[in-house]
C-alpha positions in Angstrom: 111.1 -210.1 -167.3 107.6 -212.4 -168.2 106.6 -213.8 -164.5 105.3 -216.9 -166.3 108.1 -218.7 -165.0 107.4 -217.5 -161.5 105.0 -219.8 -160.1 106.9 -223.2 -161.3 110.1 -221.8 -159.3 108.3 -221.1 -156.5 106.1 -223.9 -156.3 108.6 -226.9 -156.3 107.3 -229.7 -154.3 109.7 -230.8 -151.6 108.6 -234.5 -152.6 109.7 -234.1 -155.7 112.8 -233.1 -154.7 113.3 -235.2 -152.4 112.7 -238.5 -155.0 115.4 -237.1 -157.3 117.9 -236.4 -154.5 117.5 -240.1 -153.3 115.4 -238.9 -150.0 119.3 -238.2 -148.8 118.5 -234.4 -149.0 119.5 -232.5 -145.2 116.8 -230.8 -143.4 118.8 -227.5 -143.5 119.0 -227.2 -147.3 114.8 -228.0 -147.6 114.8 -225.2 -144.5 116.8 -222.5 -146.5 115.0 -223.6 -150.0 111.8 -223.0 -148.5 113.2 -219.7 -146.8 113.9 -218.4 -150.6 110.5 -219.3 -151.6 108.8 -217.6 -148.8 111.2 -214.5 -149.3 110.3 -214.4 -152.9 106.9 -214.3 -152.3 106.8 -211.8 -149.1 109.0 -209.5 -150.5 106.7 -208.1 -153.5 103.9 -208.5 -151.0 105.3 -206.1 -148.4 105.9 -203.6 -151.5 102.2 -203.7 -152.6 101.4 -203.3 -148.9 103.8 -200.1 -148.7 102.8 -198.4 -152.3 98.9 -198.8 -151.0 99.9 -197.4 -147.7 101.5 -194.3 -149.4 98.3 -193.4 -151.4 96.3 -193.3 -147.9 99.3 -191.2 -146.9 99.3 -188.8 -149.8 95.5 -188.3 -149.1 95.9 -187.4 -146.0 98.5 -184.8 -146.5 96.5 -183.2 -149.0 93.5 -182.9 -147.5 95.3 -182.0 -144.2 96.4 -178.4 -146.0 92.4 -178.1 -146.3 92.1 -177.4 -143.2 91.3 -179.0 -139.9 87.1 -179.2 -140.5 88.0 -181.1 -144.1 91.0 -183.2 -142.5 88.6 -184.3 -139.5 85.7 -185.4 -141.6 88.2 -187.2 -143.7 89.4 -189.1 -141.1 86.3 -189.9 -139.3 84.8 -191.0 -142.7 88.3 -193.2 -143.5 87.6 -195.0 -139.9 84.0 -195.5 -140.4 84.1 -197.1 -143.9 87.3 -198.7 -143.1 84.8 -200.7 -139.6 81.7 -200.5 -142.1 82.9 -201.5 -145.6 86.6 -202.0 -146.3 87.5 -204.6 -143.6 84.7 -207.0 -144.2 85.6 -207.1 -148.1 88.8 -207.9 -147.1 87.9 -210.6 -145.0 85.3 -212.1 -147.1 88.2 -212.1 -149.8 90.3 -213.9 -147.7 88.4 -216.9 -147.7 90.1 -217.8 -151.4 93.4 -217.8 -149.7 92.5 -221.2 -148.2 89.9 -222.7 -151.8 92.0 -221.2 -154.2 96.1 -222.0 -152.9 94.7 -225.2 -151.7 93.2 -225.8 -155.6 96.2 -224.6 -157.3 98.5 -226.6 -154.8 96.0 -230.0 -156.0 96.9 -228.8 -159.9 92.8 -228.0 -160.2 93.8 -225.0 -162.3 90.4 -224.9 -163.9 88.5 -224.4 -160.2 90.5 -221.0 -159.3 88.3 -218.6 -162.0 85.2 -220.7 -160.6 85.9 -219.6 -156.8 87.1 -216.3 -158.2 83.8 -215.8 -159.7 81.8 -216.8 -156.7 84.0 -214.4 -154.5 83.2 -211.4 -157.0 79.5 -211.8 -156.8 79.3 -212.4 -152.7 81.4 -209.4 -152.6 79.3 -207.2 -155.3 76.3 -208.0 -153.2 77.5 -207.4 -149.7 78.7 -203.7 -151.6 75.3 -202.5 -152.0 73.8 -202.6 -148.4 77.9 -201.1 -147.4 76.9 -198.6 -149.5 73.7 -197.6 -148.9 74.9 -197.5 -145.3 77.4 -195.0 -146.4 75.3 -192.6 -147.8 73.6 -191.8 -144.2 77.1 -191.2 -142.9 76.5 -187.3 -142.7 73.0 -188.1 -140.9 74.0 -190.3 -138.3 77.0 -188.6 -137.1 75.1 -185.8 -135.6 72.7 -188.1 -133.7 75.9 -189.3 -132.0 77.4 -186.2 -131.2 79.6 -185.1 -134.1 79.7 -181.5 -135.0 77.2 -181.2 -138.3 79.9 -179.3 -140.1 82.8 -182.1 -139.6 79.5 -184.5 -140.2 78.7 -183.1 -143.5 82.6 -183.4 -144.6 82.7 -186.8 -143.3 79.5 -187.8 -145.5 80.8 -186.1 -148.4 84.1 -187.9 -148.3 82.3 -191.3 -147.8 79.8 -190.7 -150.6 82.4 -190.5 -153.0 84.1 -193.5 -152.0 81.0 -195.6 -152.8 81.8 -195.4 -156.8 85.1 -197.3 -155.9 83.7 -199.6 -153.4 82.5 -202.1 -156.2 85.9 -201.8 -157.8 87.8 -202.4 -154.5 85.8 -205.5 -153.9 86.7 -207.1 -157.5 90.5 -205.9 -156.7 90.5 -207.9 -153.7 89.2 -211.0 -155.9 91.6 -211.0 -158.6 94.9 -210.1 -155.9 93.8 -213.6 -154.4 93.5 -215.6 -157.5 96.8 -214.1 -158.5 98.8 -214.3 -155.1 97.6 -217.9 -154.7 99.4 -219.0 -158.1 102.5 -216.9 -156.6 102.1 -214.0 -159.1 103.1 -211.3 -157.3 104.6 -209.1 -160.2 101.2 -207.9 -161.5 100.1 -206.7 -158.2 103.4 -204.8 -158.0 102.6 -203.3 -161.4 99.2 -202.3 -160.4 99.7 -200.5 -157.0 102.9 -198.7 -158.6 100.2 -198.1 -162.1 97.6 -196.9 -159.0 100.2 -194.7 -157.3 101.1 -192.6 -160.3 97.7 -191.8 -161.6 96.3 -190.9 -158.0 99.2 -188.5 -157.0 98.1 -186.0 -159.7 94.6 -186.7 -159.8 94.4 -186.2 -156.0 96.2 -182.6 -156.8 93.8 -182.1 -159.6 90.3 -182.8 -157.8 91.9 -181.4 -154.6 92.8 -178.0 -155.3 92.4 -177.2 -159.3 88.7 -178.6 -159.6 88.2 -177.6 -155.9 86.4 -180.7 -154.4 87.9 -180.6 -151.3 88.4 -183.6 -149.6 85.6 -185.1 -151.5 87.9 -184.9 -154.5 90.5 -187.4 -152.9 87.6 -189.0 -152.3 86.9 -189.5 -156.0 90.3 -189.9 -156.5 90.5 -193.0 -154.7 88.0 -194.9 -156.4 89.1 -193.8 -160.1 92.3 -195.6 -158.5 90.2 -198.6 -157.4 89.0 -198.8 -161.3 92.7 -198.2 -162.4 93.7 -201.4 -160.2 91.0 -203.6 -161.8 91.9 -202.7 -165.2 95.1 -203.1 -164.8 95.0 -206.7 -162.7 92.3 -207.7 -165.1 93.9 -206.9 -168.2 96.8 -209.5 -166.9 94.8 -211.9 -165.7 93.0 -212.0 -169.4 96.2 -212.1 -171.6 99.1 -213.1 -169.7 100.2 -216.7 -170.2 100.9 -216.7 -166.9 97.1 -217.4 -166.3 96.6 -219.7 -169.3 95.4 -222.9 -167.1 93.7 -220.9 -164.8 91.8 -218.6 -166.2 88.0 -220.0 -167.5 84.7 -217.9 -168.8 81.9 -217.3 -166.1 79.4 -220.0 -166.1 76.4 -220.6 -164.1 78.4 -223.1 -161.3 79.7 -220.1 -160.2 76.2 -219.3 -158.9 75.8 -222.6 -157.5 78.5 -223.2 -154.6 78.2 -219.7 -153.2 76.9 -221.3 -149.9 80.5 -223.6 -149.5 82.5 -220.1 -150.5 80.7 -218.5 -147.5 81.3 -221.3 -144.7 85.2 -219.9 -145.3 84.3 -216.2 -146.0 82.3 -215.5 -143.1 85.1 -216.9 -140.4 87.8 -215.1 -142.3 85.8 -211.6 -142.4 85.2 -212.4 -138.5 88.6 -213.0 -138.2 90.1 -210.2 -139.6 87.5 -207.6 -138.7 86.9 -208.6 -134.7 90.6 -207.4 -134.3 90.4 -204.3 -136.9 87.3 -202.9 -134.9 89.0 -203.4 -131.6 92.0 -201.0 -132.5 89.4 -198.4 -134.3 86.8 -198.6 -130.8 90.1 -197.6 -128.4 90.6 -194.9 -130.9 86.7 -193.7 -130.0 86.9 -194.0 -126.3 90.2 -192.3 -126.1 87.8 -189.0 -127.0 86.6 -189.7 -123.2 89.9 -189.4 -122.0 90.9 -186.3 -120.2 92.6 -184.2 -122.7 90.9 -185.9 -125.6 92.4 -184.2 -128.2 96.0 -185.0 -126.9 95.1 -188.8 -126.1 93.5 -189.4 -129.9 96.4 -187.5 -131.5 99.1 -189.9 -129.8 96.9 -193.0 -130.3 96.4 -192.3 -134.0 100.4 -192.0 -134.1 101.1 -195.3 -132.4 98.4 -197.0 -134.6 100.0 -195.3 -137.7 103.5 -196.4 -136.5 102.1 -200.3 -135.8 100.6 -200.1 -139.3 103.5 -199.0 -140.9 105.5 -201.9 -139.3 102.9 -204.5 -139.7 103.7 -204.8 -143.4 106.6 -207.2 -142.6 104.9 -209.6 -140.8 101.6 -209.1 -143.4 104.0 -210.3 -146.2 105.8 -213.2 -144.4 102.0 -214.3 -143.1 100.4 -213.8 -146.8 103.5 -216.3 -148.3 103.2 -218.6 -145.4 99.4 -218.6 -146.3 100.4 -219.0 -150.2 102.9 -222.0 -149.2 100.8 -223.8 -146.3 97.8 -223.8 -149.2 99.6 -225.0 -152.0 101.3 -227.9 -150.1 98.5 -229.0 -148.1 96.3 -228.8 -151.3 99.5 -231.2 -153.3 99.2 -233.7 -150.4 102.3 -233.0 -149.0 101.5 -232.2 -145.0 105.6 -232.4 -144.4 106.0 -229.7 -146.5 103.3 -227.5 -145.0 105.1 -228.0 -141.3 108.7 -227.0 -142.9 106.9 -223.7 -144.1 105.6 -223.2 -140.8 108.5 -223.6 -139.1 110.7 -221.5 -141.4 108.0 -218.7 -141.5 108.4 -218.5 -137.8 112.0 -218.6 -137.6 111.9 -216.0 -140.3 109.7 -213.8 -138.0 111.6 -214.1 -134.9 114.5 -212.5 -136.1 112.9 -209.6 -138.0 110.6 -209.1 -135.0 113.7 -208.6 -133.0 115.5 -206.3 -135.3 112.1 -204.1 -136.1 111.4 -203.9 -132.3 115.2 -203.0 -131.1 115.1 -200.4 -133.8 112.0 -198.9 -132.6 113.1 -198.6 -129.4 116.9 -197.0 -130.0 114.5 -194.4 -132.3 112.1 -193.7 -129.3 112.9 -189.8 -129.3 112.6 -189.4 -133.1 109.2 -190.9 -133.5 106.9 -188.3 -132.4 109.1 -185.5 -134.0 107.9 -187.1 -137.4 104.4 -186.9 -136.6 104.1 -183.6 -134.8 105.6 -179.6 -133.4 103.7 -180.2 -130.2 106.6 -180.8 -127.2 103.8 -182.3 -125.5 103.0 -184.6 -128.1 106.9 -185.7 -128.7 107.4 -186.6 -125.0 104.2 -188.6 -124.7 104.9 -190.6 -127.8 108.2 -191.3 -126.5 107.0 -192.3 -123.4 104.8 -194.9 -125.6 107.3 -196.5 -127.8 108.6 -199.1 -125.5 105.1 -200.4 -125.0 105.1 -200.2 -128.6 108.0 -202.0 -129.3 106.4 -205.1 -127.2 102.9 -204.5 -129.7 105.5 -205.1 -132.6 106.7 -208.6 -131.4 102.9 -209.8 -130.7 101.9 -208.3 -133.9 104.5 -210.1 -135.6 103.7 -213.8 -134.7 100.0 -212.9 -135.2 100.6 -211.8 -138.8 102.9 -215.1 -139.8 100.0 -217.6 -137.5 97.2 -215.9 -139.2 98.5 -216.7 -142.6 98.8 -220.3 -141.5 95.5 -220.7 -140.5 94.3 -218.8 -143.9 96.2 -221.6 -145.4 94.9 -224.4 -143.2 91.0 -223.1 -143.8 90.4 -222.9 -139.7 89.7 -219.4 -139.9 86.9 -220.0 -137.5 89.0 -221.2 -134.8 90.9 -218.0 -135.2 87.7 -216.1 -135.2 86.7 -217.8 -131.9 90.4 -217.1 -130.5 90.2 -212.9 -131.8 86.8 -212.5 -130.1 88.5 -214.1 -126.9 91.9 -212.1 -127.3 90.2 -208.8 -127.5 86.9 -208.4 -126.2 87.1 -210.5 -123.1 91.1 -209.9 -122.5 92.1 -206.9 -124.4 89.5 -204.2 -124.2 88.7 -205.1 -120.6 92.1 -205.1 -119.6 92.7 -201.6 -121.5 89.6 -200.1 -119.8 90.9 -201.0 -116.7 94.5 -199.9 -117.0 93.0 -196.9 -119.0 90.5 -195.7 -116.6 90.8 -197.4 -113.3 94.5 -197.1 -112.9 94.4 -193.6 -115.1 97.3 -194.5 -117.4 95.3 -193.0 -120.2 96.9 -194.1 -123.6 99.5 -196.1 -122.5 96.8 -198.2 -120.6 94.9 -198.4 -123.5 98.2 -200.0 -125.1 98.6 -202.6 -122.4 95.4 -203.9 -122.8 95.7 -204.4 -126.6 99.1 -206.3 -125.7 97.3 -208.6 -123.4 94.7 -209.2 -126.3 97.5 -209.7 -128.3 99.5 -211.8 -126.3 96.6 -214.1 -125.9 95.8 -214.2 -129.4 99.4 -215.4 -130.4 99.8 -218.0 -127.6 96.1 -219.7 -128.5 97.3 -219.4 -132.1 100.2 -220.9 -131.2 99.0 -223.9 -129.6 96.2 -224.3 -132.0 99.2 -224.7 -134.6 101.4 -226.7 -132.7 98.6 -229.5 -132.2 98.0 -229.5 -135.9 97.8 -232.6 -137.5 99.0 -231.9 -140.7 98.2 -235.0 -142.5 94.6 -234.5 -141.6 94.7 -230.7 -142.7 96.0 -232.2 -146.1 92.9 -235.1 -146.0 90.6 -231.8 -145.7 92.0 -230.1 -148.4 91.8 -232.7 -150.7 87.9 -233.4 -149.4 87.5 -229.3 -150.1 89.2 -229.3 -153.4 87.3 -232.5 -154.9 83.7 -231.6 -153.0 82.3 -230.7 -156.2 82.5 -232.1 -159.7 82.1 -230.0 -162.7 79.7 -230.9 -165.3 82.9 -231.6 -167.7 84.2 -233.8 -165.1 81.3 -235.5 -164.4 80.6 -236.6 -167.9 84.1 -238.2 -168.3 
């Protein structure tokens, strides 16, 4: 089935429907229809996230069979490249969720390509210093106490990720371009294609060619280019993108500053939270019995990341719908989206948290054979179940912030929540109260609860009519030469 019919179906305006029905439609019916739209967007986004997570998991399993040194090198490289590169690029590209989503809602279709070209230019430029930094990873790691052999393995892994770094930048921008039009099918297609290519390619590079963990990294880079190719071909030839695609022009280079005003706060908002978790993993290495603490924290983070795919999908769907409605000048529609998305996440968060608690004796077994690790993870699960609830609300509220365009407030919130509340609390309970990894996670819950509280207050006090006016100003702040001549 061609997905060209998907966007009109998902983006039916509340206002048009109300006029057609004489303005007598009940709130419940509108909420039900909005829930359907959000679900239709969220479900494939969750599938995309899970497919991408599968690729990372498979590569870890294959490298793990090479030995502890190769696995440790790959794990350190993944952590460093996520912190110094991928998180930054994902954050910068998230600025497109605001401007492209609102432009699409305002039916300024020609501007979506313009904004996407600008973001690609910015991300490719930013990728250059990131790539240079990754080249020096094997030199820097021994200086901070890492074993030379592990540092060398980490350096090789990071070096072979560089070719895919530039493809990753373009793929992020293509994905946001499609996502803001509710065209999720090509993203699912590209993720499935990439995974199908990756599994045999990674096995061949790691074991048959004998590249070791570098072969896994090279496979990731190649598959990043596969993803770009699939998305690019869809955008180029699909009738779904007929209104929104346009050739590259010099206009793309002229408004980079306006894009950066959204992109930088978006990057800070994402990175500040992401980095706080990575910092705790590093700090776990100085706890008593660091091998146990690091292993348990890694298992906990892996579990939470897996479960976060659900609120991530709903939050992304909320971002798309809020930005579309604000761009269309429909503040009540945006308010409805927020209410419905929060209602959905309340139900799903309670269900997931309860299920996780019920399975607490089996979580550790899925990751380890060590009795000590399994028992420790079992004790951690009740704390994780609370964390799932805060993460669920955060996923939706962060999506709303991107849809509205107040990422700068989100960046301040995350800075205060995690670095003034979360990490100090984690250090207090982890070291002073001697709760170790449990104390670290309590600190992150404190940070997450603070983040959710502040984002909730901002959302509750949002003037949606004013947000719609700002969306209109943002979309129409520049006029293209063809428009100015008319």
